[in-house]
N, C-alpha and C positions, 0 to 999 in steps of 0.2 A: 361493373365491379365484380369480376368471377374468382374463382380460381379452381384445381383439378388436385385429388390424392396426388402426389408421390408413391413410389413405390415403396416397398414396406423394403427396411433396414435389419440389420443383427439388435440394432439398441431400439427398433421404435416400431411401434404397428400401426396400422392404418385400420381406417373402416370400410364396408364395401362400400358403402353409398356414397358416390361423390357429391364435390361440395355445390350447392349454385349460386350461394352470394351470400355475403355478410353482412346480419340484423345490425340496422341501423337504429340509434337512438330515436325511440319519437322523441316528441317539443318537451314535454312533460316527463320525460325522463329522473330519477337523481343524480344528480353530479356531484364530485368530491377531484378534487385535487392533492398529486402526493408527486415525490419524486422517486423516482425508479429504485429497486431494493438493491441493486447492485454496485456498483463501481462509485466510484468518490466526485462522479461528475457532475451528478444530482440532476440529470434532466429532468423537466419536469413530465407529468402526464395528467388530464382527464382523464377520470372513471365517470362510467355509465352504469346505472342499474333499469333494468325495467323487465316484465317480467315477458319470457318465451313468449307469450301470444300477442304483444304489442309492438310493432317493428317500428321506425318511423321509415318515409321514403326518403330517394334520392335526389328531390327539388330541394332548392332553399326553403329555410324555411318549416318544409315536411324533417326537419330531424334536429336533432339538439347540439349537435358542430358548430357552435355561434361564438366568435372573438368577438372583447372589443375594449382593444387595448392599442394604444399608441406612445413606443417603443423611443423615445429621441437618445436614447444613449445607441442604440444597434443599429438606431434607425430602418425603425419596420412599425408601419403605420394598417392596424386592423382596425380598426373600428367599426361597428356593424354589420362585421364580417358572419355572411352563412357559408356553409360549403355546399357545393354541389358536388355530386354523384350522379348526374344525368351525364357525362359523360365521362370516359377514363381519367383515372387523374394523370398530370406529369410526373416524371421522373422530381422526385423530392417537393412535391406540390406542397409539404408542408410548409416549406420558405414560405410559399406565398399566399399560405391560409388553410388550403385543402388538406387536410392528412390521408396519407395511405393509409387505410385499414388493413391487415391481414388478419388470416386466421386462426394465429398464432395467438394476435390480441383478445381471443374472444371466449369467457369459459361458459360452462352452464353449470348451477349450483341451486343451493333453496336456499329460501330469506322468509323469515318468521313476520307474517302479518299481524302486527299487532289490534289492527279493526276484526279479522276472520277468524284470526284465532290460530290459525294453518301456514303449516308449511308452503312455501308456492315456488315453482323453479325461474329462475331468473336468470337472464344473459349480464353479466360482468364485461365491458368492454374496458381496457384501458388502452389507452390514445395517447405515442405521444403529442406532446401540445404547443399546440403553433404559438399559443400567449406565452412560453416560456423563452427567455431571452438565451437559458444557456443550450437546448438545444435545437431552438425557432422548428419544432416539429419531429428533428432528425431521430434516431434513437439505434445502438447497436442490435448486435445478435440475440446480447441478454435479456436489455430492456423490452424490446418487441414482444418477447415473450412473459414479461409482469405476469399478464392473464393468467396461464398455467399453473400460476403459485398455488391461486385459491384452490379451496380443497372444493371438489365437489365428488358429490356420492355418484355420478353420471359414470357411466362408462366412456360417453364420448363428451370432450368438452363445451362441443355444441354438433346438434346433428351435420351428421356426415362430415363433421369437421376431423383433421388428422390426431391419434392421440397418441400421446407420449405414452409409454409403458416404462421408461428406466428408473422413474422416481421409486425409493422403497415404499410400500406399504406399509408390511409392518418391522418390529424389531427381529432382531436375526441374530441365532448364537449358534458360536462354531460348534459341532459336534461330528463327533466320527471321520473328521474330513473335509466338511461342508458343512456352510451356512444355515441354519435350517429356521424358519417363523416359527417365532414363536408370538405370543397373547403382550399386551403391553402391562399386564398387571403382574403379570412373570418376569417380563423383562426389569420394569421397576421393582420389582422384591431383590432378582438378583444382584441388583448395583447396590442397593440402599442395604440388605445384611452383609458383601461385602462391607462398604462404603461401615455404613455400621462397626464392625469388627477395628478396622484400622484408629475408629475415632475411640476408644474403650482400652484396646491395647496396642502397643509398640507402639506408645508415644512418646515425645517428647513434652514435660510437664514447663511453658510459660507464665511470669504474672498474669494475674487478676489485669484486664477483663476474655486474657485470650485463654489460660487454662491448658489441660493437655489440648497439646499439637496433632494430628494426623504426620507425622512425617516420613511415613511408608507408602506415603502418596504420592506419587506424579503425577501433575498436570499439564498439560498443551493445547491452550486457550485462546480462541478471539478475541479481537478488541474490538469487535463491529459488530454490525447486523444489516446493514442496508438501511435504507430509508424507511417511507412510511413509520415512523418509531419503534419501526424494529429492532436498533440499534441499543436503546436505553434498557425492553424489556428483556432482549436474548443475551444484554452482557450482564443488568445484574441479578438476575435468579442465578448462574453460575457462578457469579462473585459473592455472593453470599454466600453457597453454598459450599464453595472451594473455599473463600479465603477468611468466611468466618464460622462456617459449622466444623470443617474440617481443621480450617486453620491451619494447611499444608501450608510453609514457606516455599514449596517447590515448586513453582508455577513458573509457567514464560508461557509469550503470548505468539500466537504461529510464525509470526514474521521473527521474531529472535530466538537466541538459546536459554538468555535470561530475560529475569524482567525486567527490562531496561527497555530505552523507546527508539527508537531510528533517529531523532534529530540529538541526542546526547551531545554529540560532534558542534554541533550547527549550533545549539545552543550557549556552548559553551564559546565558539569561533565569534559569534556575535555578540558575547560579553550578554545573555541572559536578552536579547531583544527576540529572539525566537527564531521560530522558522515560518510556512505557510504562508507568504508575504507577497503572494500574488493570487490575481482576480482573473478570470476570462477575459474581461477587458485588457488586462494588461497581458496577454499568452495571444491576447489580436492584435496587439500595436507593437510588439518590442522588434527594435532592431533585428537581432542575430536572439532564436532561442536556439536555444542545449537540451537534446535529453541524454541525459548520462543513466545507460544501465535502467533505461525502461521502456518496456517495449509498448507503446501508446496507442497501436492500433487495437492489439487484445484487450489491453487494462483497461482503459481513459479512453473508448473510440471517439465516441461526439468529439473533446476535448480534438481530437487528433481533424478527421473530414470538418468538424465542423470550423473552430475557429484555428486550429493553427493551418491548416488547406487557405481557411480564409487570408487569412496574413502574408504567407508566403507566396500566394500566384495574386495580390496586387489589391485583393480587393476591398480594403480598410485600410488604403491612402487614405482617403478621403476623412474616416476617422481617427488618424494616427494625426491629421495637420490641426483638427480639435486640438488634441490634447499635447503637443509637441511643444516647444518655445518657438515663439515669432519668429520667421527666418529658417529655423530649421530641415535639411531636409529629409522628406515619408518617402519609403519607396517599400517594392515588397520584399519581406523582412526573410532571410538568411538563417537555415537552420543546420546545426552539426547535431551530428546522432555519435555516442558515442558506447561501441556495443561488441562483446566474445565474435559477434558472427552478424550473417547479414540477418536480421530480426525481418519480422512481418511488415515492422512497421519503416524500414529501410525498404522493404521492396515498395510500399506503398508511396512515400516521400518521392523515389525515384521516380516511377511512374506517374503521378501527378505533377514532377516537374518536369520530365522530358529529358530524364538525365540519366545514363548509364552507373549501376555501380561501381562498374569499374572505375568510373569517370570520379564519382563520389570522393572513393578513397584514394586515389593517386593526386585531389587535389586539383582536377582539368576543372572543377566548377566554381564561379565564384559565389552562386551562393547555397551549393548544397554539398558537405563535407561528409564524410561517412570513416568514423574514425574506429577501426581495426582493432582493438586493443587485446591482450595478450590475459587471458582471466583471473586476476586477483593483483592486475600491476598497475590497477586506477590510481593510483597515491605516486605512483614515480611517474604518471601523464599528466597529473595534474601539473604539481610541483614542476616538473620541465617548462611545460606551457607556460605560468605564469612566471618563471626565468627570464622564460624568452620574452614574454612582454615589462617585467623589469627592466631589461638593459636595452630594451627596441625605443617602446612606449616610456620613458620615465617621466614625462610630460602629464599622461594621464595617469600613472599612479600617484602621481603626485596631487593632480587637481583633486580625485577622490578621496584620499587620507584625509587631506583640509576639509574638504568638505561633512566629514566626522568630526572632526576635530573641531569644525567650531558650531556644530548641531550637539555639542552637551551642553549648550549653554540653553538647549529644550530639551534638553531630559536624556537624550541618548550619550550612554556612555559608550565609548572607545575606549577599549584597554591598548594602551599606546605601549605597555611593555612588552604583551603579547605581541602584539605589530613589530615592535626593534628584534625581537627574537626571531620572528619570523624570516625581514628582512637581511638578519647577520647569517638567517640558515641560506636565503636567495644566496646571496652573496660569497658564500663558503667554494662555491663551483665557476668555473668560468663558462659563458654561455656554450663553449663549444663541447663542453663535458658535459654540464646537463643534455644539449642533443646528442649526444654519443650515446654516452649510460642510458639515458630512456630508452631510446630509439634500440639501444641491444637489450633492453628490461621487458620493455612491452609490448616488442614487433611492431612498433607504430614509426615509419620513415622520417628524417627529418624533416625533409622538406614539408611533411602533415603535419605535426608538432608548430612545423612555423606557423605554416597555413590555418591553423586552430589559433593561434597569438594571434592575428593579424585579423581576420575574422572578428575576437572578441574586443580588441582593442585598437586596431586604427580605426581616428579619428573624421567624423564625416565634414566636410565644407564647403559651406555657400556665399557666396558676396562675401568673400576675404577673411566672414566670421569662422571659429573651427565648435563641433558640436563634436559632444560624445555619446559611445552606443547604447541604447539604450540594450541589454543585456538581461534577458531570461532561464537562470539553471531551473531546470528538473532533474531529479538522481529515485534510481529506486533499487529496486532488488541484486540488481546489477553490481551493486559497491556496498549493498550493506550486506547483502550476502560473501561479500568476496573478503571481506574483512570490518565494516563497518566504523570504526571510531575514524581510522586514519584515512581512507579513500575520504569520505566526507569532509573530516575539517579542511583535505586538502581542496578540496570542492568551495568550501564556505570561504576556504582564504584566498581562493582564483577569483568566487562571488567578489569578494569587496574590492583587491584594486581594480575591477576592471568596471565597478560600479553597481555592481550587479544589486548588491545590497543598499543601493543610495538611494529607496526610496523614490525613486521618485516614477512617473506612470513607464509601464510598459518592463520594466525591472522586477526581480525576485530570483530568489534562490528555497527553493524548497521541495519537499517528496512527492513524489506527482499521484503518489496513494494509488490504491487498485479497487479500494473501495470507501465510505464513510465511515467515518466516525460515532461512534456512539458510548462510551465507553461510560459504564456508570457500575459503581463496585469502592467496595472498602479496597484497601492494600493490605496484602499479605502479612504475616509477620516478620520479622528477621529472620535469617535462617539462626540454626540455635548455635553456632559456634560463634555469635558475634557478642560480644564482651558483655553488652549492656543489653538485656533482654528488653526490656524496658522502654528501650528508644524505638523509635521508628524503623521501618523500612529503609536503608538507604539504596538510590541506584547508582550513582554510581560517581565518581571523584573527577573533583577541577584539575585538571591535571599540569594545566596552568598554575597553578599555583605547586602542588601537587608535587613534581616534579625537579620545580628547583631547587625545594626543600632538600630534599632526598639525595640529590646531585651537593648539594653544600651541606649535608650532613656525612659524607661517605668523602669530603672535601675533593671535589672534580669539580670545574671552572663551570661555570652555569654559560651555556649563551646557545643560541638558536641551535647548531648542529649535537650539540650532547644533549638536549630536550628532544630533538627528530629518532637519536638513536635511542634513547632510553625508552622514547614510546614503540620504536618496530622490536626491540629487541621481546619484549613481553609480550606486543598482540601477536606475534609471529606462532605461540601458544596459545591462541585465543579459543578453542575446543581442547585442547590436552591436556587441562588442567582444572580443577573442580573448583577453584577458584581463578581465571586471572585476574594482577594487579591491581587494575580498572575498578574492577566490579567485585573486589574482597567482599562484600558481604553480599552479594549479590550471583546468587551458585549459578553456573552453566547445566542448567535442566538435564541438556543432549549429554555431557560429559557425566553425571551422574548413572544417565542410565548403560552408557556404556560400559561403565566400573561395576555393573551388576545393585547398584542401590534402588532400592523401591521395590514392592511387592505389588501396587496399583496404580498403573498407568489410565488416569480419564482425558479421553481429548474431545475437544468440546468446537465444534466449527473448525473443525483444520484438517490437514494433509501434511504431518510434517514427514511421510514419506520425500514430499516435494521442495517444502517450506520451510527449509532451514540450512546452515550451512553443512556441508560433508553427508546430504542427505542422501545417499549411496550406503556409507555409513550406518547411519542410524539404522537405515531401512531393514539392514542386511542384521544388526543387533535385537532390533524389536521383533522381527521373524524368528529370529532367534532365541530368543526366550517364552513369547509364546508360545511358539513348538512343546517346547520342554516343559512350559507349565501345562500345557493341554494335557501332553500325554501322562502326566501328572495325574491333572485331576481324573483322565479317565481310567486309568489305570486304577488309578482309588475306588471309585467306582466300582469296578468292574472284581475290586476283591472285596466288595462289601464291607470296610472299613468306616467308621460312622463318620460324619464332616464336622463333628465338633471333635475333633481330636484336643486330647489334650495339653500336646506339645505345642507349644503357642509362642515359645521363644523370648530372649528376652526385650527391652528395648535396647534402641539404640544410643551409643551414649559416642562422640564424636569426640576428635582428638582437636582442643582448640587451637592449639599452638601451633600447628601444622600449616593451620591459615590465617597467623598473622600477618599484620603488613611485615613486608621483607626487605631485605636490604636491596639497595640498588644491585652490588652481584648476584644475588640472589635467587633466581626463578622461585617462582610459588611450587607447595608440594602438596598434595593431595591427601585427602582427610582419610581416617580408617575407620571404619564400621567394626564394630567389636562387636558380636551378639555371644 
C-alpha cells in the first residue's frame, strides 16, 4: 500500500520526500474508539497509537487491525477477522473487513511516557472502523482527515507525507489593512479587556442572580463541536462565558438568526412529539426518501453513499422483508430531492441510478424525482403536494389520521383542532387552483407536483392487500434559511398525512443536520424589553393557540385559511424587524447588527457570511462596521489619544412599548436605542 505526494497547490504545501508506505499499527498498539469529529452521521473510527520506531507488518496477525463483530441487523460478520495488507486493498475493502489507510489518516505527535518521564514521538492512525454499522469502514473526505486535526510539533504529519498548511497556527489581529500574527497571551488580553469593559460599563441590570448584563455584546456561536466529546466541552465554555459571564441576551446559533431552534415548527406540528425520528436503519429500508433542501453528499456523505445508495440500488431488500409486515412488497427505494439547483447530491444520485438530471426533473423516472423549486417557495410546494394527496388519495390520509387518533391511548397526543384547521386550508381551493397557483409561484410544473404526490402516497398492493408507503423526510438549510417556520410546518404536515410520522420502521421527519449536536450550556437571559426579567428565556410562541386568540380578539373568523394568512403576513418580515411576532421575546441578532446595535461581536465556530438568511446583506454590514471601527482605532492610536477615554457613553435604554405584543393588523415595530 503506497502512494506519492501530489503537486503543490495554493492552499497546501508538500514535503520533498516521496511517500513509501503507511505505518501499520503493531499488535500491541494502544487502541481507542471514537466517532468522527465532523458531521452528524457519527461514523466510527479506530484510533491506534504506537511509537514511530515500532510499526506492524502487512500480514494477518502482524498488525493491530483486528475485528470481532457479528452485526445481525446490517448482516455483517467480522468474527475473528484480521486485516491483510500483503496485496492491494480492493475498492471499498473496508465493507468486507480490511480498511484502506490513507496518508491523511496518519499524524505524528508527542506522547508522554509515564515510565521514562520523557516525551516520545508516536504515530496516531485514525482509521474508519469496519466494525461500526454506521459507516462500515467508509468515510467522507472530512472524516478521512481526522488524524490531521491532532496537534503536532512536527512539520510533517508523518515522514514524507503531505503537509497541509491551511490551518491557522497563531491568533491574527488586523492592523494597517492586513491580518498580523500575534501571540496567544496578547490575543487573550485584548479580548478579555474589551469584554471586561462591557461587563462593567454600558450594561443593563437584571434581577439576581444575573445582575449587570453586557447588552452591548452580540454573539454568533455554534451549538456543536463534533464527536469525541468535543461538542460538550467546546459548547460549555463559551456558554458559561457568553450566557453567564457576559450575560448577554443577544446570542444566536450559527444556523439561526435568533436564539431559537430548527425544530420549533416540527415540535408544534407534532404536538410536542418532536423531531429526529429516523435512524440509519429507517433510512436503509424506507420506500420513499425525501431530501428537502439538504445536500447530503456534502454534509452527510456516508449517509448518502452507504445507506441511501444501498436502499435505492436494492441492496437492502432482504432487510426490508425482515422489518416490513407479512406480505408487504419490498423493492428498491424511490428518492425525491427538492432543491433550488442541481446540487452535488442530485448529480450523485443521478449517476448512481443511471438517470439523467433532465429526466429526473421532468418526471420521466419512476424512481428518482428532482424537484427544482424557486428559492423561498417551499411552503407553497409542500402545501400543493399535500392538497393533491388530500384530493387524490383520501383513503391514505384517513388511514393515518385514524392511526394517530387511536395512538392517543398509548400517550401519543394528536391535536385534532390543528388538523381540522389544516384540512380547512387544503379545502379552501380546488385542486386545479392549488396546482396552477403553486406552479406559478414555485416554478415546478404541475405534472411534477402530481408525480411527487403519487410517489409519496400511492399505496402498494400485493395479493389483493393494500400496504402504505414508508416515507422518510429529511430537511435542512434549504428551508431553514428560506423562512424556517412556515416551510418546516408545511413539510411536517405533509409528513403527517403521508404517514412519515406514523412511527413505523422506515419512516420519519427530521432535520438532516450537518454536524453532531453536543450543546451543554446555560440559557442566556431574556432580552431587556421583556416585561418580567425574572422569567426565563422564551423561545417561540405556540402558533396553533396564539393565532386563534389574536383572530378572535380582532373579531375575525378562525379558520385554516385565516390562520395561514396571519402566519404568512408577519413571516414575510422575518429578518426585517427587531422582534418578529413569533419571536417577540427572542430578538433577531442579524437585525440588531443591521441597525447599528452592539459594540462587540463575538463569533465562535461560525461563519455568518454563509450561515444565515440574507448572508450577503449581513456580510456587507459587518465589513462596513468593522472597517469603520478599524479606521477609528488606528487613527486614534496614531494621534496618541489615550485608550482609556472618559467619554464612555451612557447605558442603553430600550423602548419596551415598541416590542410589546402587536395586534393583528399592526406589524411589529423596531425598538429604539437611546444614548
